[in-house]
N, C-alpha and C positions, 0 to 999 in steps of 0.2 A: 436809908437806901443810898448807895454810892452814886455820885453824879458822874456822868459821862462827859469827858472833855469834848467840846465842839470840834477841836482839831483832830482828835482821834476818830470821831465819828465821820468826819469828812474823808480821812484817809481810808477808813474801812469801806465807805461807799465807793471810792475810786477803785480800790482793789477788787471789790465784788463786781463792779461794772466791767473792769478790765478782764476779769475771769470769764464773765458771760460773753464778752465779745470774742475772746480767743477760743472758746469751746467750739463754736460752729466752724471757724477757720481750721482748727486742728482736725475736726471730723472730716471736713471736705478735703483736706490735704491728704487723707488716707485713701481716697478713691483711686483705683488703678485700672487702666485699660488692659485687659488680659487676652482678648481674642477679637480678631477682625475677619469677617467673611465678606470679602470685597468682590469676588469673582466666582460665581457658582457655575457648575457645569450644566450642560443641557440647554443650550440656547441663551436667550436673553435673561439677564439677572436683574432687570429693572424691577424695583419693589421687593426684592428678595434679599437684600443686603442687611447685615446687622453687626452690632458691636457689643461685646460683653464687657461688663465692668465688675469690679470686686471691691468690697469694703474691707480694707486692711487695717482699719482703726478699731477702737474699743467702744465707740458710741454709734448709735443708729444714724443713718443719713437719709434725709428727705431728698430723693433724686429729682423731684419736680421743682425744687428750688435751684437746680443747676441747669446748665445749658450744654448741649452737644455742639462743639465748634468744628466746622468743616471749612478749611482754607480761609479762616478769618470771619466766617459767617456763623452766628449763634442760632441754634435751633432749640425750640422749647422741647421739654421732655414731659410726656404725659403718661400717667400710670394706666395700665390695661388690665393686669392681673397680679394679685399679690400685694396690693397696697402701694402707698407712696414711699414708705420707709424701707431702706435696705439695712438689715441687721449686720453686726460685725461678722467678719469671716464668711460672708455670703456673696453669691454671684447674682447678677441680673443681666437681662438682655434688653438692649435698646434696638428696636427693629424699625426699618423704613416703612414696612407695611405689616402690621401684626397678623392680618388675615393670611397673607402669603407665607409668613413665617410659620404659622401653625400648620399649613399644608405641607411645607417642606420638612418640618420637624414635629410630626404629630405626637411623638412621645414626650415632648417637652412639657414639664409641669412646674417650672420655676416662675420667678417674678419676671413680668414682661412689661416693657415700656415702649411708647411710640414716640417717634420723632421724624422730621422731614429732612432727608439727606439722600445723596446719590454718590456712592463711592466710585472713584476712578479705578479702572482696571490697570492703569499704569502706575498709580501711586499718588498719594497726596497727604496733607497734614490733617489729622483729626485730634480733638482734645475735649476735655471737660473743663468748664469754667463756672465760676459762681455767679451770683446775681449782679455783681459789680464788674463782670467780665475778667476777673482775675483768673489766670490759668492755674489749674490744679493738676492736670495730667495731660500729656500730649504725646503723639508719636507721628513721625513722617514715614509711612510705610512705602515700600517699593515692590513692584512686581518681580524684581530680581530676587526677593526673599523667598519666592515660591508661592504655592497655593493659587496659581493663575489658571483657574478653570479645570483643575485636575481632581476636584472633590475635597481638597484639604482647605484648611483655614490657617491664618497666621496666629500663633499662640505664644504667650510668655507667662512664666510663673509670676504670681503677685509680688513675690519678694525678689524678683530678678530684674535688674536694670539693664540687662543685655539686650541683644537683638531678638526680634521675633523669629520663630521658626515654623515651618509647615508641619502641621499635625492633623490627625483626624478631627473633624469638628466635634466639639463637646459643649454646646451652648448651655450655660447655667451650671456647669460642673467643672471639676479640675481638668487641667490639660491632659490630653491623651498621651500615652507613652510612645506611640508610633504614628507614622504617617501612612496615608493610602499610597500603595505602590503605583507608579505610573503604568498605564496600559501599554502593552507591547505594540510597537508600530507595525502596521500591516506590511507584510513583505510583498514586493511586486511579483506578479506572475512571471514565471520563467519565459524568456523569449526564445522561440525556436531558432536554431541555427540556420542561416540562409547560405551556408558555404556551398558554392557550386562545385560539383564533381568535375574533375579535369576530363576533357574529352580529347580524343586523338584527332588531330587535324588531317592526318594522312588517310587516304582511302586505299582499299585493296587494289593491288595492281592487276590489271586485266591479263588474262592468259591468252596469249596469241600463238596460234598454231600455224607454223609455216607450211604452206602447201604450194607446190610448184604451179598449181593451176590457179592460184589466187591472183587476182588482178591487183595492180598497184592502187587502184581507186578504193578497193576494199580496205586497205590499210589506212588510207586517208580518212575514211569514214570512222574506222575504229579509233583513230587518234582524236577525231573531232568529238566523239561521244564518250570519251574517257571521263570518269567521275571527277578526277582531280587534275589540275593543270600544273603539277609539280614538274620541275625541269627533268628530274630523273625519269619520269614516265614518258615525257616527250622524247627524250633520247632513246628510250627503249623502243618506242613506236617507230622512231626514225631508223633505228638499226634494223628492226624487223622489216620495214619497208625496203631498205637497201638490200637485205638478203633476198627478199621476194623478187625484187627487180633483177638482181643478179641471176637468180635461179631461172627466171623467165627467159632472160637473154640466152642463158646456157642451153636451155631446152630448145629454144627457137633455132639456134645455130646448129644444134645436133640434128634436128629434123631436116633442116635445109641441106646439111652435108649428106645425110643419108639419101635424100632425093637426087642430089647431083651424082652420087656414086652408082646409081642404077643405070646400066647401059644396055640398050636393046641391040641385039645382033641380028 
């Protein structure tokens, strides 16, 4: 039987131990954050937020050994449905409240995990860390990316290192091809025009009939009761008064002359 050199045995043990140590790290390094539902429509979203992760590696991953990090705080991950281990090329959802999640997404049948977190509607940093708090995946999302209470969620392909984009929510499944269209804004009711119709300021001119028997006082009364006080009407009334006065004087003189012309013999 061939003897094994102690030195070779020692090297073999070191290589085996090194391989065992690197396998979990390699597996954990393949976890990707693929979807973030941080702002749900329809009132308060407290307890309704969730994060989707994807195993992009070739080995199963025990998610309960990892931590969900929110702005520097690590939160435990607990299995709810589907077991602890996430298979390669598979999605899982980590929900703030699994009961609320099932109400909102009653058709969901994938792997579900529980954790304690509250995502900001303005944006913040979330990530996945291992037991030693080494960062595996992270993203600092912003409300400026979209999905702010319009029914969409932030999505990114597992193999895409670019920015997240707003898409229809697809928890536990591949990213949707399109986003939910924004609802049209309500148009304000038409305001009725309040334009005032132009009115004529002038009043109808009074019709004054000249009569030799009319007394001057009558014309003064007509002038006083005229509907409008425009200068034109006053001049008209004054002219009529002058004519009436002249006519009265003329008639009076004529009658006086006729009386003086009668001579009795």
